[in-house]
mmCIF file of the N, C-alpha and C atoms, coordinates in Angstrom:
data_MODEL
# 
_entry.id   MODEL 
# 
loop_
_atom_site.group_PDB 
_atom_site.id 
_atom_site.type_symbol 
_atom_site.label_atom_id 
_atom_site.label_alt_id 
_atom_site.label_comp_id 
_atom_site.label_asym_id 
_atom_site.label_entity_id 
_atom_site.label_seq_id 
_atom_site.pdbx_PDB_ins_code 
_atom_site.Cartn_x 
_atom_site.Cartn_y 
_atom_site.Cartn_z 
_atom_site.occupancy 
_atom_site.B_iso_or_equiv 
_atom_site.pdbx_formal_charge 
_atom_site.auth_seq_id 
_atom_site.auth_comp_id 
_atom_site.auth_asym_id 
_atom_site.auth_atom_id 
_atom_site.pdbx_PDB_model_num 
ATOM 1   N N  . UNK A 1 1  ? 22.491 27.361 37.705 1.00 0.00 ? 1  UNK A N  1 
ATOM 2   C CA . UNK A 1 1  ? 23.064 27.450 39.369 1.00 0.00 ? 1  UNK A CA 1 
ATOM 3   C C  . UNK A 1 1  ? 24.467 26.865 39.708 1.00 0.00 ? 1  UNK A C  1 
ATOM 4   N N  . UNK A 1 2  ? 25.129 28.296 39.736 1.00 0.00 ? 2  UNK A N  1 
ATOM 5   C CA . UNK A 1 2  ? 26.346 28.317 40.135 1.00 0.00 ? 2  UNK A CA 1 
ATOM 6   C C  . UNK A 1 2  ? 27.178 27.458 41.365 1.00 0.00 ? 2  UNK A C  1 
ATOM 7   N N  . UNK A 1 3  ? 28.238 26.491 41.222 1.00 0.00 ? 3  UNK A N  1 
ATOM 8   C CA . UNK A 1 3  ? 28.734 25.810 42.440 1.00 0.00 ? 3  UNK A CA 1 
ATOM 9   C C  . UNK A 1 3  ? 29.147 26.981 43.162 1.00 0.00 ? 3  UNK A C  1 
ATOM 10  N N  . UNK A 1 4  ? 29.041 26.492 44.808 1.00 0.00 ? 4  UNK A N  1 
ATOM 11  C CA . UNK A 1 4  ? 30.255 27.490 45.574 1.00 0.00 ? 4  UNK A CA 1 
ATOM 12  C C  . UNK A 1 4  ? 30.824 26.363 46.107 1.00 0.00 ? 4  UNK A C  1 
ATOM 13  N N  . UNK A 1 5  ? 32.123 26.849 46.462 1.00 0.00 ? 5  UNK A N  1 
ATOM 14  C CA . UNK A 1 5  ? 33.295 25.639 47.109 1.00 0.00 ? 5  UNK A CA 1 
ATOM 15  C C  . UNK A 1 5  ? 33.622 26.067 48.713 1.00 0.00 ? 5  UNK A C  1 
ATOM 16  N N  . UNK A 1 6  ? 32.986 25.299 49.154 1.00 0.00 ? 6  UNK A N  1 
ATOM 17  C CA . UNK A 1 6  ? 32.744 25.515 50.766 1.00 0.00 ? 6  UNK A CA 1 
ATOM 18  C C  . UNK A 1 6  ? 34.082 24.943 51.077 1.00 0.00 ? 6  UNK A C  1 
ATOM 19  N N  . UNK A 1 7  ? 34.823 24.321 50.262 1.00 0.00 ? 7  UNK A N  1 
ATOM 20  C CA . UNK A 1 7  ? 36.065 23.063 51.245 1.00 0.00 ? 7  UNK A CA 1 
ATOM 21  C C  . UNK A 1 7  ? 36.883 23.765 52.658 1.00 0.00 ? 7  UNK A C  1 
ATOM 22  N N  . UNK A 1 8  ? 37.399 25.385 52.571 1.00 0.00 ? 8  UNK A N  1 
ATOM 23  C CA . UNK A 1 8  ? 37.920 26.267 53.061 1.00 0.00 ? 8  UNK A CA 1 
ATOM 24  C C  . UNK A 1 8  ? 37.264 26.936 54.015 1.00 0.00 ? 8  UNK A C  1 
ATOM 25  N N  . UNK A 1 9  ? 35.521 26.639 53.976 1.00 0.00 ? 9  UNK A N  1 
ATOM 26  C CA . UNK A 1 9  ? 35.224 27.763 54.918 1.00 0.00 ? 9  UNK A CA 1 
ATOM 27  C C  . UNK A 1 9  ? 34.722 27.612 56.110 1.00 0.00 ? 9  UNK A C  1 
ATOM 28  N N  . UNK A 1 10 ? 34.885 27.885 56.990 1.00 0.00 ? 10 UNK A N  1 
ATOM 29  C CA . UNK A 1 10 ? 34.821 28.400 58.880 1.00 0.00 ? 10 UNK A CA 1 
ATOM 30  C C  . UNK A 1 10 ? 33.609 28.212 58.595 1.00 0.00 ? 10 UNK A C  1 
ATOM 31  N N  . UNK A 1 11 ? 32.943 27.225 59.801 1.00 0.00 ? 11 UNK A N  1 
ATOM 32  C CA . UNK A 1 11 ? 31.984 26.764 60.403 1.00 0.00 ? 11 UNK A CA 1 
ATOM 33  C C  . UNK A 1 11 ? 31.600 27.919 61.587 1.00 0.00 ? 11 UNK A C  1 
ATOM 34  N N  . UNK A 1 12 ? 30.091 28.225 62.295 1.00 0.00 ? 12 UNK A N  1 
ATOM 35  C CA . UNK A 1 12 ? 30.345 27.940 63.480 1.00 0.00 ? 12 UNK A CA 1 
ATOM 36  C C  . UNK A 1 12 ? 28.860 27.886 64.169 1.00 0.00 ? 12 UNK A C  1 
ATOM 37  N N  . UNK A 1 13 ? 28.571 27.396 65.368 1.00 0.00 ? 13 UNK A N  1 
ATOM 38  C CA . UNK A 1 13 ? 27.104 26.853 65.423 1.00 0.00 ? 13 UNK A CA 1 
ATOM 39  C C  . UNK A 1 13 ? 26.406 27.881 65.572 1.00 0.00 ? 13 UNK A C  1 
ATOM 40  N N  . UNK A 1 14 ? 25.528 27.760 65.262 1.00 0.00 ? 14 UNK A N  1 
ATOM 41  C CA . UNK A 1 14 ? 24.153 29.293 65.048 1.00 0.00 ? 14 UNK A CA 1 
ATOM 42  C C  . UNK A 1 14 ? 23.683 29.210 66.586 1.00 0.00 ? 14 UNK A C  1 
ATOM 43  N N  . UNK A 1 15 ? 23.701 30.236 67.049 1.00 0.00 ? 15 UNK A N  1 
ATOM 44  C CA . UNK A 1 15 ? 23.086 30.820 68.863 1.00 0.00 ? 15 UNK A CA 1 
ATOM 45  C C  . UNK A 1 15 ? 22.020 30.312 68.675 1.00 0.00 ? 15 UNK A C  1 
ATOM 46  N N  . UNK A 1 16 ? 21.181 29.548 68.108 1.00 0.00 ? 16 UNK A N  1 
ATOM 47  C CA . UNK A 1 16 ? 19.892 29.106 68.442 1.00 0.00 ? 16 UNK A CA 1 
ATOM 48  C C  . UNK A 1 16 ? 19.704 27.815 68.366 1.00 0.00 ? 16 UNK A C  1 
ATOM 49  N N  . UNK A 1 17 ? 21.373 27.308 68.115 1.00 0.00 ? 17 UNK A N  1 
ATOM 50  C CA . UNK A 1 17 ? 21.041 25.762 68.205 1.00 0.00 ? 17 UNK A CA 1 
ATOM 51  C C  . UNK A 1 17 ? 21.128 25.105 69.911 1.00 0.00 ? 17 UNK A C  1 
ATOM 52  N N  . UNK A 1 18 ? 20.916 23.815 70.080 1.00 0.00 ? 18 UNK A N  1 
ATOM 53  C CA . UNK A 1 18 ? 20.472 23.400 71.327 1.00 0.00 ? 18 UNK A CA 1 
ATOM 54  C C  . UNK A 1 18 ? 21.884 22.926 71.507 1.00 0.00 ? 18 UNK A C  1 
ATOM 55  N N  . UNK A 1 19 ? 22.304 23.404 72.469 1.00 0.00 ? 19 UNK A N  1 
ATOM 56  C CA . UNK A 1 19 ? 23.756 23.058 72.832 1.00 0.00 ? 19 UNK A CA 1 
ATOM 57  C C  . UNK A 1 19 ? 24.081 21.253 73.677 1.00 0.00 ? 19 UNK A C  1 
ATOM 58  N N  . UNK A 1 20 ? 23.301 20.697 73.132 1.00 0.00 ? 20 UNK A N  1 
ATOM 59  C CA . UNK A 1 20 ? 22.621 19.340 74.081 1.00 0.00 ? 20 UNK A CA 1 
ATOM 60  C C  . UNK A 1 20 ? 23.289 18.312 73.202 1.00 0.00 ? 20 UNK A C  1 
ATOM 61  N N  . UNK A 1 21 ? 23.786 19.298 71.873 1.00 0.00 ? 21 UNK A N  1 
ATOM 62  C CA . UNK A 1 21 ? 23.722 17.958 70.478 1.00 0.00 ? 21 UNK A CA 1 
ATOM 63  C C  . UNK A 1 21 ? 22.521 17.739 69.551 1.00 0.00 ? 21 UNK A C  1 
ATOM 64  N N  . UNK A 1 22 ? 21.401 18.228 69.997 1.00 0.00 ? 22 UNK A N  1 
ATOM 65  C CA . UNK A 1 22 ? 20.280 18.098 69.314 1.00 0.00 ? 22 UNK A CA 1 
ATOM 66  C C  . UNK A 1 22 ? 20.344 18.589 68.062 1.00 0.00 ? 22 UNK A C  1 
ATOM 67  N N  . UNK A 1 23 ? 19.484 19.413 68.396 1.00 0.00 ? 23 UNK A N  1 
ATOM 68  C CA . UNK A 1 23 ? 19.218 20.408 67.029 1.00 0.00 ? 23 UNK A CA 1 
ATOM 69  C C  . UNK A 1 23 ? 20.592 22.021 67.273 1.00 0.00 ? 23 UNK A C  1 
ATOM 70  N N  . UNK A 1 24 ? 21.415 21.442 65.893 1.00 0.00 ? 24 UNK A N  1 
ATOM 71  C CA . UNK A 1 24 ? 22.934 21.670 65.990 1.00 0.00 ? 24 UNK A CA 1 
ATOM 72  C C  . UNK A 1 24 ? 22.573 22.731 64.099 1.00 0.00 ? 24 UNK A C  1 
ATOM 73  N N  . UNK A 1 25 ? 22.505 23.813 64.318 1.00 0.00 ? 25 UNK A N  1 
ATOM 74  C CA . UNK A 1 25 ? 22.659 23.934 62.480 1.00 0.00 ? 25 UNK A CA 1 
ATOM 75  C C  . UNK A 1 25 ? 24.047 24.975 62.923 1.00 0.00 ? 25 UNK A C  1 
ATOM 76  N N  . UNK A 1 26 ? 24.858 24.808 62.023 1.00 0.00 ? 26 UNK A N  1 
ATOM 77  C CA . UNK A 1 26 ? 26.005 25.785 61.632 1.00 0.00 ? 26 UNK A CA 1 
ATOM 78  C C  . UNK A 1 26 ? 25.695 26.599 60.132 1.00 0.00 ? 26 UNK A C  1 
ATOM 79  N N  . UNK A 1 27 ? 26.488 27.991 60.123 1.00 0.00 ? 27 UNK A N  1 
ATOM 80  C CA . UNK A 1 27 ? 26.596 28.716 59.296 1.00 0.00 ? 27 UNK A CA 1 
ATOM 81  C C  . UNK A 1 27 ? 27.508 29.176 59.206 1.00 0.00 ? 27 UNK A C  1 
ATOM 82  N N  . UNK A 1 28 ? 27.822 29.657 58.239 1.00 0.00 ? 28 UNK A N  1 
ATOM 83  C CA . UNK A 1 28 ? 29.401 29.716 57.589 1.00 0.00 ? 28 UNK A CA 1 
ATOM 84  C C  . UNK A 1 28 ? 29.270 31.669 57.221 1.00 0.00 ? 28 UNK A C  1 
ATOM 85  N N  . UNK A 1 29 ? 30.177 32.488 57.878 1.00 0.00 ? 29 UNK A N  1 
ATOM 86  C CA . UNK A 1 29 ? 30.211 33.642 57.663 1.00 0.00 ? 29 UNK A CA 1 
ATOM 87  C C  . UNK A 1 29 ? 31.607 34.202 56.976 1.00 0.00 ? 29 UNK A C  1 
ATOM 88  N N  . UNK A 1 30 ? 32.003 33.495 56.036 1.00 0.00 ? 30 UNK A N  1 
ATOM 89  C CA . UNK A 1 30 ? 33.355 33.550 55.545 1.00 0.00 ? 30 UNK A CA 1 
ATOM 90  C C  . UNK A 1 30 ? 33.106 34.190 54.032 1.00 0.00 ? 30 UNK A C  1 
ATOM 91  N N  . UNK A 1 31 ? 31.447 33.954 53.564 1.00 0.00 ? 31 UNK A N  1 
ATOM 92  C CA . UNK A 1 31 ? 31.346 34.620 52.380 1.00 0.00 ? 31 UNK A CA 1 
ATOM 93  C C  . UNK A 1 31 ? 30.859 36.256 52.163 1.00 0.00 ? 31 UNK A C  1 
ATOM 94  N N  . UNK A 1 32 ? 30.641 37.251 51.297 1.00 0.00 ? 32 UNK A N  1 
ATOM 95  C CA . UNK A 1 32 ? 30.285 38.006 51.150 1.00 0.00 ? 32 UNK A CA 1 
ATOM 96  C C  . UNK A 1 32 ? 28.422 37.969 51.033 1.00 0.00 ? 32 UNK A C  1 
ATOM 97  N N  . UNK A 1 33 ? 28.380 37.283 49.898 1.00 0.00 ? 33 UNK A N  1 
ATOM 98  C CA . UNK A 1 33 ? 26.780 37.727 49.301 1.00 0.00 ? 33 UNK A CA 1 
ATOM 99  C C  . UNK A 1 33 ? 25.852 36.469 49.979 1.00 0.00 ? 33 UNK A C  1 
ATOM 100 N N  . UNK A 1 34 ? 26.794 35.773 50.327 1.00 0.00 ? 34 UNK A N  1 
ATOM 101 C CA . UNK A 1 34 ? 25.525 34.375 50.832 1.00 0.00 ? 34 UNK A CA 1 
ATOM 102 C C  . UNK A 1 34 ? 26.078 33.640 51.855 1.00 0.00 ? 34 UNK A C  1 
ATOM 103 N N  . UNK A 1 35 ? 24.984 32.992 52.767 1.00 0.00 ? 35 UNK A N  1 
ATOM 104 C CA . UNK A 1 35 ? 25.262 32.621 53.793 1.00 0.00 ? 35 UNK A CA 1 
ATOM 105 C C  . UNK A 1 35 ? 25.059 30.900 53.709 1.00 0.00 ? 35 UNK A C  1 
ATOM 106 N N  . UNK A 1 36 ? 26.098 29.771 53.991 1.00 0.00 ? 36 UNK A N  1 
ATOM 107 C CA . UNK A 1 36 ? 26.034 29.151 53.805 1.00 0.00 ? 36 UNK A CA 1 
ATOM 108 C C  . UNK A 1 36 ? 25.428 28.483 55.013 1.00 0.00 ? 36 UNK A C  1 
ATOM 109 N N  . UNK A 1 37 ? 24.551 27.556 55.216 1.00 0.00 ? 37 UNK A N  1 
ATOM 110 C CA . UNK A 1 37 ? 23.660 26.413 56.431 1.00 0.00 ? 37 UNK A CA 1 
ATOM 111 C C  . UNK A 1 37 ? 23.553 25.273 56.102 1.00 0.00 ? 37 UNK A C  1 
ATOM 112 N N  . UNK A 1 38 ? 24.183 24.281 57.572 1.00 0.00 ? 38 UNK A N  1 
ATOM 113 C CA . UNK A 1 38 ? 24.259 22.864 58.019 1.00 0.00 ? 38 UNK A CA 1 
ATOM 114 C C  . UNK A 1 38 ? 23.625 22.224 58.758 1.00 0.00 ? 38 UNK A C  1 
ATOM 115 N N  . UNK A 1 39 ? 23.502 20.908 58.708 1.00 0.00 ? 39 UNK A N  1 
ATOM 116 C CA . UNK A 1 39 ? 23.334 20.649 59.820 1.00 0.00 ? 39 UNK A CA 1 
ATOM 117 C C  . UNK A 1 39 ? 24.622 19.850 60.682 1.00 0.00 ? 39 UNK A C  1 
ATOM 118 N N  . UNK A 1 40 ? 25.288 20.304 61.662 1.00 0.00 ? 40 UNK A N  1 
ATOM 119 C CA . UNK A 1 40 ? 26.061 19.641 62.116 1.00 0.00 ? 40 UNK A CA 1 
ATOM 120 C C  . UNK A 1 40 ? 26.426 18.474 62.545 1.00 0.00 ? 40 UNK A C  1 
ATOM 121 N N  . UNK A 1 41 ? 25.595 17.950 62.713 1.00 0.00 ? 41 UNK A N  1 
ATOM 122 C CA . UNK A 1 41 ? 25.477 16.173 62.618 1.00 0.00 ? 41 UNK A CA 1 
ATOM 123 C C  . UNK A 1 41 ? 25.340 15.827 61.147 1.00 0.00 ? 41 UNK A C  1 
ATOM 124 N N  . UNK A 1 42 ? 25.440 16.238 60.231 1.00 0.00 ? 42 UNK A N  1 
ATOM 125 C CA . UNK A 1 42 ? 26.194 15.682 58.977 1.00 0.00 ? 42 UNK A CA 1 
ATOM 126 C C  . UNK A 1 42 ? 26.796 17.046 58.149 1.00 0.00 ? 42 UNK A C  1 
ATOM 127 N N  . UNK A 1 43 ? 28.350 16.762 58.689 1.00 0.00 ? 43 UNK A N  1 
ATOM 128 C CA . UNK A 1 43 ? 28.851 18.069 58.283 1.00 0.00 ? 43 UNK A CA 1 
ATOM 129 C C  . UNK A 1 43 ? 29.265 17.421 56.265 1.00 0.00 ? 43 UNK A C  1 
ATOM 130 N N  . UNK A 1 44 ? 28.979 16.153 55.755 1.00 0.00 ? 44 UNK A N  1 
ATOM 131 C CA . UNK A 1 44 ? 29.247 16.205 55.254 1.00 0.00 ? 44 UNK A CA 1 
ATOM 132 C C  . UNK A 1 44 ? 28.110 16.152 53.733 1.00 0.00 ? 44 UNK A C  1 
ATOM 133 N N  . UNK A 1 45 ? 27.047 16.387 54.730 1.00 0.00 ? 45 UNK A N  1 
ATOM 134 C CA . UNK A 1 45 ? 26.064 16.275 53.872 1.00 0.00 ? 45 UNK A CA 1 
ATOM 135 C C  . UNK A 1 45 ? 25.552 17.260 53.258 1.00 0.00 ? 45 UNK A C  1 
ATOM 136 N N  . UNK A 1 46 ? 24.488 18.149 52.884 1.00 0.00 ? 46 UNK A N  1 
ATOM 137 C CA . UNK A 1 46 ? 23.857 18.964 52.233 1.00 0.00 ? 46 UNK A CA 1 
ATOM 138 C C  . UNK A 1 46 ? 23.803 19.655 52.669 1.00 0.00 ? 46 UNK A C  1 
ATOM 139 N N  . UNK A 1 47 ? 23.848 21.259 52.173 1.00 0.00 ? 47 UNK A N  1 
ATOM 140 C CA . UNK A 1 47 ? 23.822 22.859 52.579 1.00 0.00 ? 47 UNK A CA 1 
ATOM 141 C C  . UNK A 1 47 ? 22.752 23.898 51.493 1.00 0.00 ? 47 UNK A C  1 
ATOM 142 N N  . UNK A 1 48 ? 22.144 24.246 52.501 1.00 0.00 ? 48 UNK A N  1 
ATOM 143 C CA . UNK A 1 48 ? 21.387 25.534 52.221 1.00 0.00 ? 48 UNK A CA 1 
ATOM 144 C C  . UNK A 1 48 ? 22.162 26.790 51.428 1.00 0.00 ? 48 UNK A C  1 
ATOM 145 N N  . UNK A 1 49 ? 22.261 27.336 50.445 1.00 0.00 ? 49 UNK A N  1 
ATOM 146 C CA . UNK A 1 49 ? 22.818 28.608 50.248 1.00 0.00 ? 49 UNK A CA 1 
ATOM 147 C C  . UNK A 1 49 ? 22.059 29.537 50.530 1.00 0.00 ? 49 UNK A C  1 
ATOM 148 N N  . UNK A 1 50 ? 22.008 30.652 51.342 1.00 0.00 ? 50 UNK A N  1 
ATOM 149 C CA . UNK A 1 50 ? 20.912 31.465 50.987 1.00 0.00 ? 50 UNK A CA 1 
ATOM 150 C C  . UNK A 1 50 ? 21.701 32.954 50.827 1.00 0.00 ? 50 UNK A C  1 
ATOM 151 N N  . UNK A 1 51 ? 21.003 33.756 50.399 1.00 0.00 ? 51 UNK A N  1 
ATOM 152 C CA . UNK A 1 51 ? 21.585 35.055 49.977 1.00 0.00 ? 51 UNK A CA 1 
ATOM 153 C C  . UNK A 1 51 ? 21.790 35.521 51.117 1.00 0.00 ? 51 UNK A C  1 
ATOM 154 N N  . UNK A 1 52 ? 22.515 36.728 51.576 1.00 0.00 ? 52 UNK A N  1 
ATOM 155 C CA . UNK A 1 52 ? 23.088 37.195 52.815 1.00 0.00 ? 52 UNK A CA 1 
ATOM 156 C C  . UNK A 1 52 ? 22.159 38.410 53.101 1.00 0.00 ? 52 UNK A C  1 
ATOM 157 N N  . UNK A 1 53 ? 21.066 38.635 52.386 1.00 0.00 ? 53 UNK A N  1 
ATOM 158 C CA . UNK A 1 53 ? 20.407 39.673 52.280 1.00 0.00 ? 53 UNK A CA 1 
ATOM 159 C C  . UNK A 1 53 ? 19.197 39.071 53.492 1.00 0.00 ? 53 UNK A C  1 
ATOM 160 N N  . UNK A 1 54 ? 18.375 37.924 52.694 1.00 0.00 ? 54 UNK A N  1 
ATOM 161 C CA . UNK A 1 54 ? 17.613 37.079 53.244 1.00 0.00 ? 54 UNK A CA 1 
ATOM 162 C C  . UNK A 1 54 ? 17.553 36.491 54.438 1.00 0.00 ? 54 UNK A C  1 
ATOM 163 N N  . UNK A 1 55 ? 19.001 35.911 54.369 1.00 0.00 ? 55 UNK A N  1 
ATOM 164 C CA . UNK A 1 55 ? 19.382 35.974 55.612 1.00 0.00 ? 55 UNK A CA 1 
ATOM 165 C C  . UNK A 1 55 ? 19.463 36.236 56.960 1.00 0.00 ? 55 UNK A C  1 
ATOM 166 N N  . UNK A 1 56 ? 19.662 37.572 56.855 1.00 0.00 ? 56 UNK A N  1 
ATOM 167 C CA . UNK A 1 56 ? 19.908 38.670 58.084 1.00 0.00 ? 56 UNK A CA 1 
ATOM 168 C C  . UNK A 1 56 ? 18.605 38.798 58.069 1.00 0.00 ? 56 UNK A C  1 
ATOM 169 N N  . UNK A 1 57 ? 17.703 39.235 57.118 1.00 0.00 ? 57 UNK A N  1 
ATOM 170 C CA . UNK A 1 57 ? 15.963 39.619 57.198 1.00 0.00 ? 57 UNK A CA 1 
ATOM 171 C C  . UNK A 1 57 ? 15.508 38.097 58.133 1.00 0.00 ? 57 UNK A C  1 
ATOM 172 N N  . UNK A 1 58 ? 15.885 36.686 57.784 1.00 0.00 ? 58 UNK A N  1 
ATOM 173 C CA . UNK A 1 58 ? 15.433 35.739 58.262 1.00 0.00 ? 58 UNK A CA 1 
ATOM 174 C C  . UNK A 1 58 ? 15.380 35.988 59.855 1.00 0.00 ? 58 UNK A C  1 
ATOM 175 N N  . UNK A 1 59 ? 17.381 35.738 60.494 1.00 0.00 ? 59 UNK A N  1 
ATOM 176 C CA . UNK A 1 59 ? 17.610 35.815 61.640 1.00 0.00 ? 59 UNK A CA 1 
ATOM 177 C C  . UNK A 1 59 ? 16.697 37.346 62.542 1.00 0.00 ? 59 UNK A C  1 
ATOM 178 N N  . UNK A 1 60 ? 16.624 38.144 62.028 1.00 0.00 ? 60 UNK A N  1 
ATOM 179 C CA . UNK A 1 60 ? 16.057 39.881 62.264 1.00 0.00 ? 60 UNK A CA 1 
ATOM 180 C C  . UNK A 1 60 ? 14.920 39.368 62.854 1.00 0.00 ? 60 UNK A C  1 
ATOM 181 N N  . UNK A 1 61 ? 13.966 38.706 61.762 1.00 0.00 ? 61 UNK A N  1 
ATOM 182 C CA . UNK A 1 61 ? 12.671 38.357 62.523 1.00 0.00 ? 61 UNK A CA 1 
ATOM 183 C C  . UNK A 1 61 ? 12.613 37.337 63.554 1.00 0.00 ? 61 UNK A C  1 
ATOM 184 N N  . UNK A 1 62 ? 13.510 36.255 63.445 1.00 0.00 ? 62 UNK A N  1 
ATOM 185 C CA . UNK A 1 62 ? 13.256 35.177 64.656 1.00 0.00 ? 62 UNK A CA 1 
ATOM 186 C C  . UNK A 1 62 ? 14.110 35.924 65.897 1.00 0.00 ? 62 UNK A C  1 
ATOM 187 N N  . UNK A 1 63 ? 14.686 36.537 65.729 1.00 0.00 ? 63 UNK A N  1 
ATOM 188 C CA . UNK A 1 63 ? 15.253 37.690 66.956 1.00 0.00 ? 63 UNK A CA 1 
ATOM 189 C C  . UNK A 1 63 ? 14.241 38.916 67.819 1.00 0.00 ? 63 UNK A C  1 
ATOM 190 N N  . UNK A 1 64 ? 13.104 39.431 66.694 1.00 0.00 ? 64 UNK A N  1 
ATOM 191 C CA . UNK A 1 64 ? 12.043 39.547 66.760 1.00 0.00 ? 64 UNK A CA 1 
ATOM 192 C C  . UNK A 1 64 ? 11.128 39.084 67.659 1.00 0.00 ? 64 UNK A C  1 
ATOM 193 N N  . UNK A 1 65 ? 11.232 38.155 67.497 1.00 0.00 ? 65 UNK A N  1 
ATOM 194 C CA . UNK A 1 65 ? 9.672  37.174 67.521 1.00 0.00 ? 65 UNK A CA 1 
ATOM 195 C C  . UNK A 1 65 ? 10.425 36.354 69.061 1.00 0.00 ? 65 UNK A C  1 
ATOM 196 N N  . UNK A 1 66 ? 11.248 36.285 68.890 1.00 0.00 ? 66 UNK A N  1 
ATOM 197 C CA . UNK A 1 66 ? 11.999 36.159 70.410 1.00 0.00 ? 66 UNK A CA 1 
ATOM 198 C C  . UNK A 1 66 ? 12.096 36.740 71.523 1.00 0.00 ? 66 UNK A C  1 
ATOM 199 N N  . UNK A 1 67 ? 11.947 38.285 71.296 1.00 0.00 ? 67 UNK A N  1 
ATOM 200 C CA . UNK A 1 67 ? 11.642 39.707 71.941 1.00 0.00 ? 67 UNK A CA 1 
ATOM 201 C C  . UNK A 1 67 ? 10.932 39.417 72.386 1.00 0.00 ? 67 UNK A C  1 
ATOM 202 N N  . UNK A 1 68 ? 9.570  38.906 71.515 1.00 0.00 ? 68 UNK A N  1 
ATOM 203 C CA . UNK A 1 68 ? 8.268  39.628 71.665 1.00 0.00 ? 68 UNK A CA 1 
ATOM 204 C C  . UNK A 1 68 ? 6.831  38.621 72.894 1.00 0.00 ? 68 UNK A C  1 
ATOM 205 N N  . UNK A 1 69 ? 7.869  37.196 72.123 1.00 0.00 ? 69 UNK A N  1 
ATOM 206 C CA . UNK A 1 69 ? 7.440  36.422 73.651 1.00 0.00 ? 69 UNK A CA 1 
ATOM 207 C C  . UNK A 1 69 ? 8.211  35.776 74.517 1.00 0.00 ? 69 UNK A C  1 
ATOM 208 N N  . UNK A 1 70 ? 9.097  37.135 75.343 1.00 0.00 ? 70 UNK A N  1 
ATOM 209 C CA . UNK A 1 70 ? 9.960  36.711 76.315 1.00 0.00 ? 70 UNK A CA 1 
ATOM 210 C C  . UNK A 1 70 ? 11.075 36.007 76.557 1.00 0.00 ? 70 UNK A C  1 
ATOM 211 N N  . UNK A 1 71 ? 11.344 34.992 75.006 1.00 0.00 ? 71 UNK A N  1 
ATOM 212 C CA . UNK A 1 71 ? 11.876 34.172 75.277 1.00 0.00 ? 71 UNK A CA 1 
ATOM 213 C C  . UNK A 1 71 ? 13.672 34.536 75.845 1.00 0.00 ? 71 UNK A C  1 
# 
């Protein structure tokens, strides 16, 4: 598995995160092929890296589920 240098990337809090400091998910949009995801409460902790297409499918599924539930 190759290593990805994330030292200079920009992180943004996901719109699905709790804005009160609870469940805070941050994602990085700086890379083309992958989407790194981390817990904002542990910024130097582990990072999950998803293929961009897989992340896009996940976000679409979550959005579709939220819309069908009326949330």
